[in-house]
OpenMM code with the backbone's topology and positions (N, CA, C; nanometers):
from openmm import Vec3, app, unit

residues = "MET THR ARG LEU VAL TYR PHE SER SER VAL SER GLY ASN THR LYS ARG PHE VAL GLU LYS LEU GLY MET THR ALA GLU ARG VAL PRO LEU TYR PRO LYS ASP ASP PRO LEU VAL VAL ASP GLU GLU PHE VAL LEU VAL VAL PRO THR TYR GLY GLY GLY ASN GLY ARG GLY ALA VAL PRO LYS GLN VAL ILE LYS PHE LEU ASN ASP GLU ARG ASN ARG SER LEU ILE ARG GLY VAL ILE GLY ALA GLY ASN THR ASN PHE GLY GLU ALA TYR CYS LEU ALA GLY ASP ILE ILE SER THR LYS CYS GLN VAL PRO HIS MET TYR LYS PHE GLU LEU PHE GLY THR PRO ARG ASP VAL MET ARG VAL HIS ASP GLY LEU GLU GLU PHE TRP ARG HIS".split()
positions = [
    Vec3(9.0012, 10.5496, 13.1907),
    Vec3(8.8881, 10.5633, 13.1326),
    Vec3(8.8521, 10.5069, 12.9752),
    Vec3(8.7484, 10.4391, 12.9840),
    Vec3(8.7310, 10.3373, 12.8705),
    Vec3(8.6105, 10.3955, 12.8355),
    Vec3(8.6012, 10.4703, 12.7369),
    Vec3(8.4962, 10.5286, 12.6380),
    Vec3(8.4591, 10.4859, 12.4884),
    Vec3(8.5341, 10.3926, 12.4794),
    Vec3(8.5279, 10.3282, 12.3271),
    Vec3(8.5585, 10.1490, 12.3498),
    Vec3(8.4668, 10.1165, 12.3074),
    Vec3(8.4990, 9.9738, 12.2792),
    Vec3(8.4393, 9.9214, 12.1241),
    Vec3(8.5592, 9.8405, 12.0632),
    Vec3(8.5516, 9.8456, 11.9327),
    Vec3(8.5454, 9.6718, 11.9049),
    Vec3(8.5197, 9.5929, 11.7932),
    Vec3(8.5458, 9.4744, 11.7416),
    Vec3(8.6070, 9.5012, 11.6086),
    Vec3(8.7300, 9.3845, 11.5958),
    Vec3(8.7838, 9.3946, 11.4483),
    Vec3(8.8359, 9.2751, 11.4486),
    Vec3(8.7710, 9.2373, 11.3313),
    Vec3(8.8215, 9.1050, 11.2846),
    Vec3(9.0014, 9.0809, 11.2605),
    Vec3(9.0423, 8.9972, 11.2040),
    Vec3(9.1828, 8.9742, 11.1644),
    Vec3(9.2406, 9.0498, 11.1018),
    Vec3(9.1209, 9.1041, 10.9830),
    Vec3(9.1831, 9.2175, 10.8886),
    Vec3(9.2533, 9.3419, 10.9495),
    Vec3(9.1902, 9.3683, 11.0794),
    Vec3(9.2379, 9.4695, 11.1635),
    Vec3(9.1944, 9.6250, 11.1223),
    Vec3(9.0864, 9.6287, 11.0161),
    Vec3(9.0816, 9.7813, 10.9807),
    Vec3(9.0289, 9.8757, 11.1004),
    Vec3(8.9292, 9.7987, 11.1514),
    Vec3(8.8552, 9.8982, 11.2539),
    Vec3(8.9682, 9.9008, 11.3779),
    Vec3(9.0503, 9.8285, 11.4146),
    Vec3(9.1564, 9.8295, 11.5425),
    Vec3(9.2238, 9.9550, 11.4765),
    Vec3(9.2835, 9.9506, 11.3470),
    Vec3(9.3628, 10.0545, 11.2800),
    Vec3(9.2917, 10.1844, 11.3025),
    Vec3(9.1499, 10.2232, 11.2878),
    Vec3(9.0939, 10.3107, 11.2884),
    Vec3(9.1014, 10.3514, 11.4508),
    Vec3(9.0298, 10.2556, 11.5102),
    Vec3(9.0455, 10.3139, 11.6633),
    Vec3(9.1824, 10.3836, 11.7033),
    Vec3(9.2670, 10.3083, 11.6535),
    Vec3(9.4531, 10.3476, 11.7319),
    Vec3(9.4636, 10.4895, 11.6536),
    Vec3(9.4018, 10.5143, 11.5637),
    Vec3(9.4344, 10.6763, 11.5024),
    Vec3(9.3596, 10.7644, 11.5883),
    Vec3(9.2756, 10.7171, 11.6568),
    Vec3(9.1732, 10.8347, 11.7394),
    Vec3(9.2546, 10.8750, 11.8440),
    Vec3(9.3617, 10.7897, 11.9302),
    Vec3(9.4167, 10.8402, 12.0355),
    Vec3(9.3564, 10.8099, 12.1613),
    Vec3(9.2630, 10.7316, 12.1618),
    Vec3(9.1679, 10.7207, 12.2787),
    Vec3(9.1677, 10.5934, 12.3544),
    Vec3(9.1760, 10.5804, 12.4901),
    Vec3(9.1804, 10.4592, 12.5213),
    Vec3(9.0483, 10.3781, 12.4592),
    Vec3(9.0886, 10.2597, 12.4601),
    Vec3(8.9596, 10.1449, 12.4203),
    Vec3(8.9831, 10.0228, 12.4542),
    Vec3(8.9035, 9.9700, 12.4495),
    Vec3(8.8983, 9.8333, 12.4486),
    Vec3(8.8419, 9.7035, 12.3407),
    Vec3(8.9002, 9.6027, 12.3059),
    Vec3(8.8411, 9.5201, 12.2012),
    Vec3(8.7625, 9.4099, 12.2478),
    Vec3(8.6271, 9.4106, 12.1915),
    Vec3(8.5597, 9.2729, 12.2274),
    Vec3(8.6347, 9.1800, 12.1849),
    Vec3(8.6753, 9.0521, 12.2540),
    Vec3(8.7531, 8.9497, 12.2001),
    Vec3(8.7437, 8.8501, 12.0763),
    Vec3(8.8040, 8.8404, 11.9718),
    Vec3(8.7939, 8.7797, 11.8370),
    Vec3(8.7550, 8.6463, 11.8509),
    Vec3(8.8295, 8.5641, 11.9567),
    Vec3(8.8258, 8.4171, 11.9566),
    Vec3(8.7052, 8.3892, 12.0808),
    Vec3(8.6244, 8.2866, 12.0581),
    Vec3(8.5441, 8.2331, 12.1484),
    Vec3(8.6354, 8.1765, 12.3005),
    Vec3(8.7651, 8.1446, 12.2706),
    Vec3(8.8354, 8.0877, 12.3989),
    Vec3(8.8887, 8.2149, 12.5032),
    Vec3(8.9045, 8.3195, 12.4375),
    Vec3(8.9012, 8.4576, 12.5144),
    Vec3(8.8337, 8.4769, 12.5884),
    Vec3(8.8792, 8.5375, 12.7308),
    Vec3(8.8230, 8.5596, 12.8514),
    Vec3(8.7322, 8.7007, 12.7660),
    Vec3(8.5709, 8.6685, 12.8133),
    Vec3(8.4652, 8.7929, 12.7846),
    Vec3(8.4971, 8.9417, 12.8309),
    Vec3(8.4980, 9.0098, 12.7413),
    Vec3(8.5017, 9.1737, 12.7850),
    Vec3(8.3897, 9.2198, 12.8639),
    Vec3(8.3813, 9.2612, 13.0034),
    Vec3(8.3086, 9.3307, 13.0740),
    Vec3(8.3157, 9.4487, 13.0952),
    Vec3(8.2374, 9.5668, 13.0539),
    Vec3(8.2634, 9.7066, 13.0826),
    Vec3(8.1980, 9.7394, 13.2266),
    Vec3(8.2533, 9.8719, 13.2692),
    Vec3(8.2055, 9.8685, 13.4150),
    Vec3(8.1470, 10.0498, 13.3558),
    Vec3(8.1740, 10.0910, 13.2456),
    Vec3(8.1045, 10.2315, 13.2464),
    Vec3(8.0871, 10.2627, 13.1044),
    Vec3(7.9807, 10.4028, 13.1024),
    Vec3(7.9280, 10.4005, 12.9950),
    Vec3(8.0433, 10.4100, 12.8504),
    Vec3(7.9853, 10.3562, 12.7365),
    Vec3(8.1097, 10.3851, 12.6378),
    Vec3(8.0145, 10.3746, 12.4847),
    Vec3(8.0895, 10.3830, 12.3856),
    Vec3(8.0240, 10.3954, 12.2429),
    Vec3(8.1211, 10.2966, 12.1599),
    Vec3(8.0482, 10.2247, 12.0724),
    Vec3(8.1025, 10.0718, 12.0025),
    Vec3(8.1222, 10.1301, 11.8699),
    Vec3(8.2289, 10.0807, 11.8520),
    Vec3(8.2738, 10.0839, 11.7084),
    Vec3(8.2775, 9.9567, 11.6614),
    Vec3(8.1967, 9.9393, 11.5407),
    Vec3(8.1856, 9.7940, 11.4824),
    Vec3(8.1751, 9.8337, 11.3528),
    Vec3(8.2277, 9.6948, 11.2575),
    Vec3(8.2171, 9.7118, 11.1371),
    Vec3(8.1155, 9.5918, 11.0831),
    Vec3(8.0682, 9.6172, 10.9811),
    Vec3(7.9525, 9.5163, 10.9365),
    Vec3(8.0071, 9.4352, 10.8386),
    Vec3(7.9548, 9.2737, 10.8843),
    Vec3(7.9905, 9.1742, 10.8099),
    Vec3(7.8802, 9.1178, 10.7062),
    Vec3(7.8947, 9.0260, 10.6287),
    Vec3(7.8391, 8.9856, 10.5348),
    Vec3(7.8219, 9.0197, 10.3913),
    Vec3(7.9053, 9.0982, 10.3668),
    Vec3(7.8988, 9.1322, 10.2090),
    Vec3(7.7961, 9.1914, 10.1391),
    Vec3(7.6808, 9.2484, 10.2194),
    Vec3(7.5870, 9.3239, 10.1821),
    Vec3(7.4545, 9.2670, 10.1780),
    Vec3(7.4621, 9.1373, 10.2023),
    Vec3(7.3122, 9.0806, 10.2264),
    Vec3(7.2175, 9.1102, 10.3159),
    Vec3(7.2990, 9.1496, 10.4200),
    Vec3(7.2071, 9.2112, 10.5568),
    Vec3(7.2032, 9.0969, 10.6726),
    Vec3(7.2568, 8.9917, 10.6128),
    Vec3(7.2511, 8.8354, 10.7219),
    Vec3(7.4004, 8.8399, 10.7546),
    Vec3(7.3337, 8.8361, 10.9061),
    Vec3(7.5084, 8.8016, 10.9813),
    Vec3(7.5819, 8.9621, 10.9838),
    Vec3(7.5123, 9.0728, 10.9429),
    Vec3(7.5938, 9.1740, 10.9518),
    Vec3(7.6581, 9.2334, 11.0923),
    Vec3(7.6069, 9.1822, 11.1927),
    Vec3(7.6440, 9.2199, 11.3187),
    Vec3(7.7481, 9.0796, 11.3528),
    Vec3(7.8760, 9.1100, 11.3998),
    Vec3(7.9655, 9.0038, 11.4245),
    Vec3(7.9094, 8.9261, 11.5429),
    Vec3(7.9361, 8.8088, 11.5378),
    Vec3(7.8468, 8.7375, 11.6452),
    Vec3(7.9378, 8.7301, 11.7801),
    Vec3(8.0722, 8.7803, 11.7882),
    Vec3(8.1233, 8.8345, 11.8698),
    Vec3(8.0642, 8.9762, 11.9464),
    Vec3(8.0486, 9.0490, 11.8787),
    Vec3(7.9519, 9.1704, 11.9176),
    Vec3(7.8205, 9.1374, 11.9876),
    Vec3(7.7347, 9.0300, 11.9199),
    Vec3(7.6248, 8.9890, 11.9747),
    Vec3(7.6470, 8.9471, 12.1072),
    Vec3(7.7377, 8.8295, 12.1311),
    Vec3(7.7685, 8.7891, 12.2666),
    Vec3(7.8020, 8.9228, 12.3442),
    Vec3(7.8899, 9.0042, 12.3276),
    Vec3(7.9039, 9.0942, 12.4229),
    Vec3(7.7965, 9.2025, 12.4749),
    Vec3(7.6964, 9.2109, 12.3412),
    Vec3(7.5743, 9.2871, 12.3927),
    Vec3(7.4708, 9.2079, 12.4789),
    Vec3(7.4811, 9.0610, 12.4621),
    Vec3(7.4086, 9.0119, 12.5284),
    Vec3(7.4016, 8.9848, 12.6542),
    Vec3(7.5394, 9.0370, 12.7138),
    Vec3(7.5491, 9.0395, 12.8490),
    Vec3(7.4729, 9.1720, 12.8795),
    Vec3(7.3853, 9.1637, 12.9815),
    Vec3(7.3201, 9.3101, 13.0293),
    Vec3(7.4054, 9.3985, 13.0821),
    Vec3(7.4946, 9.3717, 13.1567),
    Vec3(7.5897, 9.4494, 13.2066),
    Vec3(7.6561, 9.5716, 13.1038),
    Vec3(7.6629, 9.5005, 12.9858),
    Vec3(7.7587, 9.5469, 12.8635),
    Vec3(7.6462, 9.6379, 12.8273),
    Vec3(7.5378, 9.5711, 12.7816),
    Vec3(7.4218, 9.6210, 12.7124),
    Vec3(7.3860, 9.7655, 12.7469),
    Vec3(7.3600, 9.7863, 12.8969),
    Vec3(7.3111, 9.8773, 12.9848),
    Vec3(7.3813, 10.0101, 12.9357),
    Vec3(7.5060, 9.9933, 12.9616),
    Vec3(7.6150, 10.0921, 12.9305),
    Vec3(7.6322, 10.1659, 12.8010),
    Vec3(7.5995, 10.1130, 12.6848),
    Vec3(7.6097, 10.1473, 12.5462),
    Vec3(7.5687, 10.2647, 12.5600),
    Vec3(7.5974, 10.3744, 12.4862),
    Vec3(7.5465, 10.5209, 12.4572),
    Vec3(7.5606, 10.5626, 12.3339),
    Vec3(7.6111, 10.4859, 12.2547),
    Vec3(7.6055, 10.5108, 12.0729),
    Vec3(7.7026, 10.4136, 12.0312),
    Vec3(7.6848, 10.4308, 11.8892),
    Vec3(7.7541, 10.3167, 11.8131),
    Vec3(7.8319, 10.4110, 11.6603),
    Vec3(7.9250, 10.3641, 11.6209),
    Vec3(7.9801, 10.4052, 11.5163),
    Vec3(8.0183, 10.2801, 11.4562),
    Vec3(7.9589, 10.2952, 11.3035),
    Vec3(7.9723, 10.1966, 11.2195),
    Vec3(8.0789, 10.2061, 11.1294),
    Vec3(8.1485, 10.0768, 11.1022),
    Vec3(8.2640, 10.0996, 10.9980),
    Vec3(8.1673, 9.9812, 10.8716),
    Vec3(8.2123, 10.0215, 10.7735),
    Vec3(8.1490, 9.9409, 10.6642),
    Vec3(8.2361, 9.9672, 10.5056),
    Vec3(8.1959, 9.8963, 10.4281),
    Vec3(8.2178, 9.9336, 10.2969),
    Vec3(8.1218, 9.9464, 10.1610),
    Vec3(8.1569, 10.0465, 10.1126),
    Vec3(8.0897, 10.1078, 10.0369),
    Vec3(7.9869, 10.0002, 9.9187),
    Vec3(8.0443, 9.9185, 9.8861),
    Vec3(8.0378, 9.8181, 9.8113),
    Vec3(7.9187, 9.7096, 9.8454),
    Vec3(7.8870, 9.7328, 10.0045),
    Vec3(7.7699, 9.6751, 10.0431),
    Vec3(7.6591, 9.7199, 10.0130),
    Vec3(7.6455, 9.8663, 9.9388),
    Vec3(7.5212, 9.9165, 9.8708),
    Vec3(7.4471, 9.9681, 10.0138),
    Vec3(7.3152, 9.9166, 10.0113),
    Vec3(7.1903, 9.9541, 10.0915),
    Vec3(7.2448, 9.8938, 10.2568),
    Vec3(7.3611, 9.8024, 10.2684),
    Vec3(7.3910, 9.7045, 10.3509),
    Vec3(7.4915, 9.7841, 10.4563),
    Vec3(7.5658, 9.9235, 10.3715),
    Vec3(7.6586, 9.9933, 10.4300),
    Vec3(7.6758, 10.0406, 10.5634),
    Vec3(7.7394, 9.9855, 10.6431),
    Vec3(7.7324, 9.9943, 10.8211),
    Vec3(7.5863, 9.9653, 10.8593),
    Vec3(7.5468, 9.8514, 10.8083),
    Vec3(7.4050, 9.7832, 10.8646),
    Vec3(7.4424, 9.7542, 10.9891),
    Vec3(7.5436, 9.6988, 11.0720),
    Vec3(7.5614, 9.6433, 11.1890),
    Vec3(7.5151, 9.7869, 11.2770),
    Vec3(7.5727, 9.8716, 11.2279),
    Vec3(7.5493, 9.9922, 11.3495),
    Vec3(7.4039, 10.0510, 11.3353),
    Vec3(7.3612, 10.0141, 11.2346),
    Vec3(7.1878, 10.0417, 11.2092),
    Vec3(7.1165, 9.9631, 11.3309),
    Vec3(7.1447, 9.8365, 11.3099),
    Vec3(7.1170, 9.7105, 11.3858),
    Vec3(7.1155, 9.7506, 11.5136),
    Vec3(7.2409, 9.7789, 11.5567),
    Vec3(7.2789, 9.7967, 11.7119),
    Vec3(7.1970, 9.9069, 11.7619),
    Vec3(7.1914, 10.0088, 11.6877),
    Vec3(7.1563, 10.1728, 11.7344),
    Vec3(6.9809, 10.1028, 11.7435),
    Vec3(6.9540, 10.0661, 11.6561),
    Vec3(6.7786, 10.0171, 11.6841),
    Vec3(6.7665, 9.9189, 11.8100),
    Vec3(6.8038, 9.8225, 11.7954),
    Vec3(6.8098, 9.7164, 11.9344),
    Vec3(6.8503, 9.7495, 12.0868),
    Vec3(6.9229, 9.8807, 12.0397),
    Vec3(6.9899, 9.9246, 12.1950),
    Vec3(6.9292, 10.0591, 12.2241),
    Vec3(6.8691, 10.1124, 12.1274),
    Vec3(6.7884, 10.2568, 12.1142),
    Vec3(6.8965, 10.3468, 12.1575),
    Vec3(7.0101, 10.3508, 12.0824),
    Vec3(7.1016, 10.4412, 12.1213),
    Vec3(7.1387, 10.5112, 11.9877),
    Vec3(7.2064, 10.6478, 11.9583),
    Vec3(7.2363, 10.7096, 11.8130),
    Vec3(7.3199, 10.5851, 11.7487),
    Vec3(7.3218, 10.6426, 11.6416),
    Vec3(7.4312, 10.5748, 11.5437),
    Vec3(7.5184, 10.7074, 11.4786),
    Vec3(7.5764, 10.7258, 11.5482),
    Vec3(7.6737, 10.8289, 11.5372),
    Vec3(7.7460, 10.8877, 11.4487),
    Vec3(7.8074, 10.8145, 11.3680),
    Vec3(7.8902, 10.7954, 11.2522),
    Vec3(7.9162, 10.6737, 11.1917),
    Vec3(7.9659, 10.6952, 11.0569),
    Vec3(7.9621, 10.5717, 10.9612),
    Vec3(8.1014, 10.6177, 10.8839),
    Vec3(8.1875, 10.5186, 10.8501),
    Vec3(8.2956, 10.5733, 10.7943),
    Vec3(8.3155, 10.3979, 10.6910),
    Vec3(8.4176, 10.4236, 10.6106),
    Vec3(8.4248, 10.3169, 10.5359),
    Vec3(8.5622, 10.2852, 10.5403),
    Vec3(8.5887, 10.1037, 10.5663),
    Vec3(8.7227, 10.0499, 10.6065),
    Vec3(8.7574, 10.0963, 10.7226),
    Vec3(8.8712, 10.1604, 10.6808),
    Vec3(8.9844, 10.1728, 10.8067),
    Vec3(8.9561, 10.3686, 10.8311),
    Vec3(8.8809, 10.4323, 10.7579),
    Vec3(8.8387, 10.5690, 10.7603),
    Vec3(8.9615, 10.6417, 10.6957),
    Vec3(8.8963, 10.7636, 10.6805),
    Vec3(9.0143, 10.8668, 10.6107),
    Vec3(9.0633, 10.9848, 10.7236),
    Vec3(9.1702, 11.0670, 10.7131),
    Vec3(9.2081, 11.1465, 10.8113),
    Vec3(9.0790, 11.2187, 10.8577),
    Vec3(8.9853, 11.2823, 10.7738),
    Vec3(8.8813, 11.3442, 10.7945),
    Vec3(8.7716, 11.2378, 10.9133),
    Vec3(8.7651, 11.1317, 10.8573),
    Vec3(8.7010, 11.0570, 10.9674),
    Vec3(8.7488, 11.0706, 11.0851),
    Vec3(8.8861, 11.0302, 11.0942),
    Vec3(8.9443, 11.0394, 11.2155),
    Vec3(8.9086, 11.1541, 11.3000),
    Vec3(8.9481, 11.2841, 11.2549),
    Vec3(8.9078, 11.3910, 11.2960),
    Vec3(8.7906, 11.4268, 11.3332),
    Vec3(8.6749, 11.4090, 11.2405),
    Vec3(8.5394, 11.4037, 11.2819),
    Vec3(8.4926, 11.3267, 11.4052),
    Vec3(8.5335, 11.1657, 11.4271),
    Vec3(8.4828, 11.1037, 11.5162),
    Vec3(8.5625, 11.1679, 11.6547),
    Vec3(8.6755, 11.1887, 11.6239),
    Vec3(8.7337, 11.2376, 11.7824),
    Vec3(8.7280, 11.3503, 11.8618),
    Vec3(8.6900, 11.4611, 11.7508),
    Vec3(8.6128, 11.5739, 11.7807),
    Vec3(8.4597, 11.5433, 11.8396),
    Vec3(8.4266, 11.4462, 11.7560),
    Vec3(8.2780, 11.4477, 11.8170),
    Vec3(8.2503, 11.3577, 11.9437),
    Vec3(8.2874, 11.2629, 11.9621),
    Vec3(8.3427, 11.2064, 12.0894),
    Vec3(8.3744, 11.3009, 12.1856),
    Vec3(8.4763, 11.3313, 12.1643),
    Vec3(8.4924, 11.4687, 12.2783),
    Vec3(8.3750, 11.5507, 12.3038),
    Vec3(8.3326, 11.5822, 12.2284),
    Vec3(8.1766, 11.6933, 12.2700),
    Vec3(8.0972, 11.5867, 12.3293),
    Vec3(8.0697, 11.4903, 12.2787),
    Vec3(7.9661, 11.3737, 12.3376),
    Vec3(7.9681, 11.3645, 12.4537),
    Vec3(8.1346, 11.3182, 12.5231),
    Vec3(8.1234, 11.2614, 12.6228),
    Vec3(8.1299, 11.3843, 12.7354),
    Vec3(8.1273, 11.5457, 12.6841),
    Vec3(8.1342, 11.6837, 12.7785),
    Vec3(7.9935, 11.6923, 12.8136),
    Vec3(7.8668, 11.6472, 12.7263),
    Vec3(7.7452, 11.6422, 12.7552),
    Vec3(7.6945, 11.5469, 12.8314),
] * unit.nanometer
topology = app.Topology()
chain = topology.addChain("A")
for resn in residues:
    res = topology.addResidue(resn, chain)
    for name in ("N", "CA", "C"):
        topology.addAtom(name, app.Element.getBySymbol(name[0]), res)
C-alpha cells in the first residue's frame, strides 16, 4: 500500500527522511528518461523546496510533471514540505504552493533531512491521518 510519494534530488535529503519513516513510499522519477510514476491510490506527497529562497522554481519540475497528470493530482490528500531555513520566507514554499494549487493541507514542514523528532511526529501524524 503506497501512502507516500516523494521527490528527492541527487543530494538524497528527502529520500533519507522518508526512509526513516519506515513506510512504503514511491519516488517521483529524477530524470526525464525514467518512466513516469502513476499512482492508483490516495497519497501524501513529500517535497523539497528548490530555488535558494527567491520563490522562483520552488516546486521541482519533476513534481510539476507528476502533478500535471490528472490521475496523480486527483489522489493527493496532503503535502509535507522539506526546506532550508536559510531560504527565509521561502522556507518549504513548494509545500505551500502545492497545498494551495491542489487544495490539500500542508501537513508538516521539516528542515533538510529532518530531526528524530520530525520523523516521529510525521510518522505518528500520518498513521493518525490515514485512520480517519
